[in-house]
VOPAGU-2260 file (C-alpha; in pm, 1 decimal, decimal comma):
REM VOPAGU-2260
SITE   aa  ch    i         X         Y         Z
SITE  MET   A    0   13697,4   12091,4    8144,5
SITE  ALA   A    1   13350,7   11944,2    8198,3
SITE  ILE   A    2   13192,5   11637,7    8048,2
SITE  GLU   A    3   12836,4   11674,3    7963,0
SITE  LEU   A    4   12623,2   11363,1    8019,6
SITE  SER   A    5   12369,8   11287,7    7745,9
SITE  SER   A    6   12015,2   11297,2    7824,0
SITE  ASN   A    7   11937,1   10954,5    7714,2
SITE  LEU   A    8   12243,0   10798,0    7889,6
SITE  LYS   A    9   12136,4   10979,6    8210,4
SITE  GLY   A   10   11784,9   10846,9    8169,6
SITE  ARG   A   11   11915,1   10479,4    8139,5
SITE  PHE   A   12   12167,0   10508,8    8415,8
SITE  PRO   A   13   12056,8   10792,5    8663,3
SITE  ASP   A   14   12310,6   10692,7    8925,4
SITE  LEU   A   15   12612,9   10689,5    8685,8
SITE  ARG   A   16   12864,6   10916,8    8847,3
SITE  PHE   A   17   13210,1   11033,0    8737,8
SITE  SER   A   18   13432,2   11309,1    8828,2
SITE  THR   A   19   13707,2   11508,2    8649,1
SITE  LEU   A   20   14049,5   11648,9    8751,6
SITE  GLU   A   21   14251,0   11905,1    8562,1
SITE  VAL   A   22   14617,3   11938,3    8628,0
SITE  LYS   A   23   14827,4   12206,8    8452,4
SITE  ASP   A   24   15196,6   12236,2    8388,4
SITE  VAL   A   25   15283,3   11869,4    8470,3
SITE  GLU   A   26   15642,7   11745,8    8448,4
SITE  ILE   A   27   15630,2   11407,5    8286,9
SITE  ALA   A   28   15948,5   11165,6    8251,4
SITE  LYS   A   29   15994,8   10827,4    8107,2
SITE  ARG   A   30   16071,7   10669,8    8438,6
SITE  SER   A   31   16147,8   10772,3    8811,8
SITE  ASP   A   32   16327,9   10572,3    9056,9
SITE  GLU   A   33   16117,9   10700,3    9338,4
SITE  LEU   A   34   15808,2   10600,5    9154,6
SITE  GLU   A   35   15947,3   10244,7    9082,1
SITE  LYS   A   36   15999,2   10200,0    9459,2
SITE  PHE   A   37   15648,5   10322,1    9536,4
SITE  LYS   A   38   15505,4   10082,2    9297,0
SITE  GLU   A   39   15652,6    9803,3    9493,6
SITE  THR   A   40   15499,4    9935,1    9805,1
SITE  ILE   A   41   15142,4    9942,8    9634,6
SITE  PHE   A   42   15182,9    9601,3    9482,0
SITE  ALA   A   43   15269,9    9439,2    9819,7
SITE  GLU   A   44   14946,6    9604,4    9970,4
SITE  VAL   A   45   14756,2    9438,7    9693,1
SITE  ARG   A   46   14907,3    9107,2    9737,6
SITE  GLU   A   47   14824,6    9116,6   10112,3
SITE  LYS   A   48   14458,8    9213,4   10044,3
SITE  TYR   A   49   14365,0    8996,1    9758,0
SITE  ASP   A   50   14433,7    8683,7    9587,2
SITE  LEU   A   51   14287,8    8591,4    9242,5
SITE  GLU   A   52   14001,0    8397,9    9398,8
SITE  THR   A   53   13883,9    8653,8    9647,9
SITE  LEU   A   54   13920,1    8945,3    9385,3
SITE  LYS   A   55   13619,6    8842,7    9195,0
SITE  TYR   A   56   13382,5    8905,0    9496,3
SITE  ALA   A   57   13513,0    9268,4    9565,4
SITE  SER   A   58   13219,0    9498,4    9522,0
SITE  THR   A   59   13368,4    9773,7    9321,3
SITE  PHE   A   60   13484,2    9504,0    9059,1
SITE  ARG   A   61   13143,0    9348,0    9045,0
SITE  MET   A   62   12973,3    9681,8    8991,2
SITE  HIS   A   63   13201,5    9749,3    8701,0
SITE  ARG   A   64   13144,5    9407,8    8547,0
SITE  ASP   A   65   12767,3    9445,7    8591,5
SITE  PHE   A   66   12785,4    9781,5    8405,4
SITE  PHE   A   67   13000,8    9636,1    8125,9
SITE  TRP   A   68   12743,2    9355,1    8058,3
SITE  LYS   A   69   12460,9    9611,3    8056,5
SITE  ILE   A   70   12635,8    9799,5    7762,8
SITE  GLY   A   71   12735,5    9518,0    7565,5
SITE  ILE   A   72   13090,2    9451,4    7666,4
SITE  ASP   A   73   13200,8    9108,9    7791,6
SITE  PRO   A   74   13393,5    9187,4    8117,9
SITE  THR   A   75   13567,4    8834,2    8093,5
SITE  LYS   A   76   13740,7    8957,2    7770,6
SITE  ASN   A   77   13770,8    9315,0    7847,5
SITE  ARG   A   78   13814,2    9362,9    8221,8
SITE  PRO   A   79   13764,5    9691,2    8394,8
SITE  ALA   A   80   14092,0    9878,3    8411,5
SITE  SER   A   81   14150,9    9871,1    8776,4
SITE  GLU   A   82   14073,5    9503,9    8806,6
SITE  ALA   A   83   14285,6    9421,2    8514,6
SITE  LEU   A   84   14590,5    9591,4    8674,1
SITE  ILE   A   85   14532,0    9420,1    9002,7
SITE  ARG   A   86   14501,2    9074,2    8829,5
SITE  ARG   A   87   14847,7    9146,3    8673,2
SITE  ILE   A   88   14998,8    9207,4    9011,6
SITE  LEU   A   89   14840,0    8913,0    9172,8
SITE  ALA   A   90   14962,3    8703,5    8876,0
SITE  GLY   A   91   15330,3    8802,7    8940,6
SITE  LYS   A   92   15338,5    9023,8    8636,4
SITE  HIS   A   93   15470,3    9382,9    8635,6
SITE  ILE   A   94   15264,2    9683,3    8513,6
SITE  PRO   A   95   15444,4    9814,2    8214,3
SITE  ASN   A   96   15617,1   10153,7    8248,5
SITE  ILE   A   97   15476,6   10391,8    8016,8
SITE  ASN   A   98   15564,2   10735,2    8159,1
SITE  THR   A   99   15550,7   10880,0    8508,3
SITE  LEU   A  100   15203,3   11025,3    8462,4
SITE  VAL   A  101   15047,2   10718,3    8313,9
SITE  ASP   A  102   15229,8   10500,5    8575,1
SITE  THR   A  103   15107,2   10737,3    8858,6
SITE  TYR   A  104   14745,3   10727,5    8755,8
SITE  ASN   A  105   14757,0   10338,0    8706,2
SITE  LEU   A  106   14882,7   10311,0    9068,7
SITE  ALA   A  107   14598,8   10539,0    9192,2
SITE  SER   A  108   14357,0   10322,8    9010,0
SITE  VAL   A  109   14504,4   10014,9    9184,9
SITE  LYS   A  110   14492,3   10185,3    9518,4
SITE  SER   A  111   14142,5   10313,4    9502,8
SITE  GLU   A  112   13995,6   10028,8    9283,8
SITE  VAL   A  113   13825,9   10273,5    9052,0
SITE  ALA   A  114   13919,6   10310,3    8679,8
SITE  LEU   A  115   14088,5   10618,8    8566,8
SITE  ALA   A  116   14137,7   10780,2    8225,7
SITE  ALA   A  117   14362,2   11062,9    8133,2
SITE  PHE   A  118   14387,1   11286,9    7819,4
SITE  ASP   A  119   14635,8   11539,9    7683,5
SITE  GLU   A  120   14395,2   11838,9    7720,4
SITE  GLU   A  121   14558,2   12050,4    7442,0
SITE  LYS   A  122   14464,4   11791,8    7203,3
SITE  LEU   A  123   14077,8   11798,8    7297,5
SITE  GLU   A  124   13856,7   12008,7    7071,1
SITE  GLY   A  125   13540,7   12175,7    7179,2
SITE  GLU   A  126   13305,2   12045,3    7446,6
SITE  LEU   A  127   13315,8   11687,7    7577,1
SITE  THR   A  128   13013,0   11448,1    7590,4
SITE  MET   A  129   12954,0   11107,6    7735,9
SITE  ARG   A  130   12682,2   10933,5    7549,3
SITE  PHE   A  131   12586,0   10596,6    7382,9
SITE  ALA   A  132   12789,1   10508,2    7075,6
SITE  ILE   A  133   12625,9   10512,2    6731,0
SITE  LYS   A  134   12666,0   10206,7    6523,3
SITE  ASP   A  135   12981,2   10194,2    6306,6
SITE  GLU   A  136   13159,8   10490,1    6496,0
SITE  SER   A  137   13519,9   10405,5    6529,2
SITE  LEU   A  138   13790,5   10448,5    6780,7
SITE  LEU   A  139   14163,7   10391,5    6754,4
SITE  GLY   A  140   14257,1   10278,7    7095,9
SITE  ILE   A  141   14605,5   10326,6    7247,7
SITE  GLY   A  142   14826,9   10072,3    7114,1
SITE  MET   A  143   14583,8    9944,5    6852,3
SITE  GLU   A  144   14709,1    9892,2    6492,8
SITE  LYS   A  145   14368,3    9985,9    6329,7
SITE  PRO   A  146   14051,3   10150,9    6447,4
SITE  MET   A  147   13768,1    9937,3    6619,2
SITE  ASN   A  148   13419,8    9981,1    6492,2
SITE  LEU   A  149   13150,9    9991,8    6756,3
SITE  LYS   A  150   12838,8    9793,4    6762,9
SITE  GLY   A  151   12638,5   10094,3    6894,8
SITE  GLY   A  152   12513,7   10117,1    7249,2
SITE  GLU   A  153   12847,3   10119,1    7406,8
SITE  VAL   A  154   12930,7   10427,5    7632,5
SITE  VAL   A  155   13174,6   10666,1    7475,3
SITE  VAL   A  156   13325,0   11011,9    7549,1
SITE  SER   A  157   13365,8   11240,7    7233,7
SITE  ASP   A  158   13496,6   11589,7    7184,2
SITE  SER   A  159   13353,3   11802,0    6901,0
SITE  LYS   A  160   13551,1   11602,6    6618,2
SITE  ARG   A  161   13610,9   11245,1    6745,8
SITE  LEU   A  162   13580,2   10984,5    7007,7
SITE  ILE   A  163   13839,0   11000,3    7281,5
SITE  ALA   A  164   13743,8   10702,3    7497,0
SITE  LEU   A  165   13512,3   10397,0    7523,3
SITE  TYR   A  166   13411,6   10434,6    7878,6
SITE  PRO   A  167   13549,4   10329,2    8126,5
SITE  TYR   A  168   13832,9   10106,1    7980,5
SITE  ARG   A  169   13999,2   10236,7    7660,2
SITE  ASP   A  170   14129,8   10566,3    7577,3
SITE  ALA   A  171   14216,5   10699,9    7234,7
SITE  GLU   A  172   14559,9   10698,6    7079,7
SITE  TYR   A  173   14528,4   11058,6    6956,1
SITE  SER   A  174   14463,3   11209,6    7294,9
SITE  LYS   A  175   14691,0   10993,0    7490,1
SITE  VAL   A  176   14928,9   11138,1    7762,3
SITE  THR   A  177   15293,5   11132,0    7658,8
SITE  GLU   A  178   15618,1   11298,4    7789,8
SITE  THR   A  179   15543,8   11615,3    7605,9
SITE  THR   A  180   15220,5   11654,1    7758,6
SITE  LYS   A  181   15178,8   11962,2    7993,9
SITE  ASN   A  182   14802,2   11984,1    8070,2
SITE  VAL   A  183   14613,6   11677,7    8165,7
SITE  LEU   A  184   14232,7   11602,4    8215,8
SITE  VAL   A  185   14172,2   11283,6    8431,4
SITE  VAL   A  186   13842,5   11121,6    8446,5
SITE  VAL   A  187   13744,7   10908,0    8758,3
SITE  CYS   A  188   13529,1   10662,6    8599,1
SITE  GLY   A  189   13232,7   10562,5    8825,9
SITE  VAL   A  190   12956,5   10319,4    8723,5
SITE  PRO   A  191   12620,6   10265,9    8878,5
SITE  GLY   A  192   12654,4   10165,2    9246,1
SITE  ILE   A  193   12980,2   10355,4    9283,6
SITE  THR   A  194   12925,1   10624,5    9554,5
SITE  SER   A  195   13022,7   10968,4    9554,1
SITE  GLU   A  196   13253,3   10893,8    9856,3
SITE  ILE   A  197   13431,1   10612,3    9658,3
SITE  LEU   A  198   13476,8   10860,7    9364,2
SITE  ASN   A  199   13605,7   11145,2    9590,5
SITE  HIS   A  200   13852,8   10907,7    9752,6
SITE  SER   A  201   13992,4   10815,1    9414,2
SITE  LYS   A  202   14016,4   11169,8    9301,8
SITE  GLN   A  203   14217,7   11258,4    9621,2
SITE  VAL   A  204   14450,0   10955,0    9574,5
SITE  THR   A  205   14505,8   11063,1    9217,5
SITE  LYS   A  206   14563,8   11430,0    9298,2
SITE  GLN   A  207   14818,0   11320,0    9563,7
SITE  TYR   A  208   15010,3   11093,4    9349,5
SITE  ILE   A  209   15024,9   11316,2    9050,9
SITE  ILE   A  210   15148,0   11613,2    9244,1
SITE  ARG   A  211   15408,7   11372,6    9417,5
SITE  PHE   A  212   15563,4   11238,2    9098,5
SITE  CYS   A  213   15468,9   11488,8    8822,9
SITE  ARG   A  214   15415,2   11808,0    9006,9
SITE  GLY   A  215   15177,7   12047,1    8825,0
SITE  ASN   A  216   14893,1   12276,8    8949,0
SITE  ILE   A  217   14555,7   12135,5    9037,1
SITE  ILE   A  218   14292,8   12328,9    8867,9
SITE  SER   A  219   13974,7   12132,7    8978,5
């Protein structure tokens, strides 16, 4: 399932890159002992590589924060997803267990330092578009009690009926991945400055982790 980039978004950010990955027939459980052990391996790698002081100088996170400022999002209040996950690890906090698919792509995001989003593909309707938000459009994000109204100018992803993501850090409650999900669309969320090589590496890591812990068949 492709995502069309709107012409005005492409015009403002000509080097904005992202990639998609479709996985069919995944097997999602609440928890996996093997995955929990693997988490500790990844967490140890993160603690060896970074501390909270050096993390802010990492180029991938700086590019994400720069992009956030340009689209009207304060990255000190709403941090890029991969950076937020790594900060939790460095602060000695555990990443919450959601389900094996969500936990797996969170680990892939930590490992590759690129934000990832995932959607239950069967809940998406029509064609997908990445574009600028219109003032007062609303999005009910995962775990939110009420929808947030957008100022206009944020970058969003929509299907033919509704917003499914505030790119690249908040996904919609409606299309979230659950234990009953069978077909998944993953978005590897690049920002200006993120190279094709970085995106491809993140995509390969994500494929590897999903197949290892959730099985499934890679479509693209």
